[in-house]
N, C-alpha and C positions, 0 to 999 in steps of 0.2 A: 514686758509680759504682764498681763492682767490675770489675776486669780479670780475664779468664779466660786460662788458659794456652793459648798458641798451639799447642803440640804436642799437648796433650790434646784440644783442640777439633778439630784436623785429623787426629787419630788417627795421629800420627807416633810410633812406638815407639823408633826408633834415630836419633840425630842423627849424620849422617855428616860427617866432617871435610872430605871432598872436595866437598861441596855448598857452595861458596863464596858463592853468591848468598843462600842461606838464612842462613849465618853472618853475612854483612855486615849483615843487617837488625838484628842484635842488637849491633852495634858502633857507636860514635859516630864523628864525623868525624875524630877524632884517632887512631882505631884502638884505642880502649879498649872493654872490655866494658860494656854498659849494665847497670844494676842491676836486681834483681828488682822493686823498687818501680816503676821506670819502664816495664819491659816487661810485667809481669804474669805472668811465667813462674813455674810452681810450683818448689819447692825441688829436687825430683828432677831435673827437666829443666834447671834452672839449673846444677846440678853437671855434668850430661852436656854441656851447651852450653859451659861453661867448659873442660872437658877437650878438646872438639872444637876450640875456638878455639885453645887452646894447642898442640895437635898440628898444626893447620893452619899456625900461625905457624912451628913448628919445621920443617915440610916446605916452607915457602916459598910457600904458597898465599895467605897473608894476611900483610901487613906487620906488624911489631911496633909501629911508630909511623908516623904520616903527618905530614909537616911541610909 
């Protein structure tokens, strides 16, 4: 079974750091980013997603870790 990129399939061109609900789908229960192998996101969007998650953490929208 091959996984398809969520962002390509839904024609999302820009990943916004303020869209917390979308970002949380790609984080595990401990607050860490899920890997490309697990989510099926392409490399281009994985890099954008990582930057959006890091910026959302910096802005305080998403926690760094969840205990």
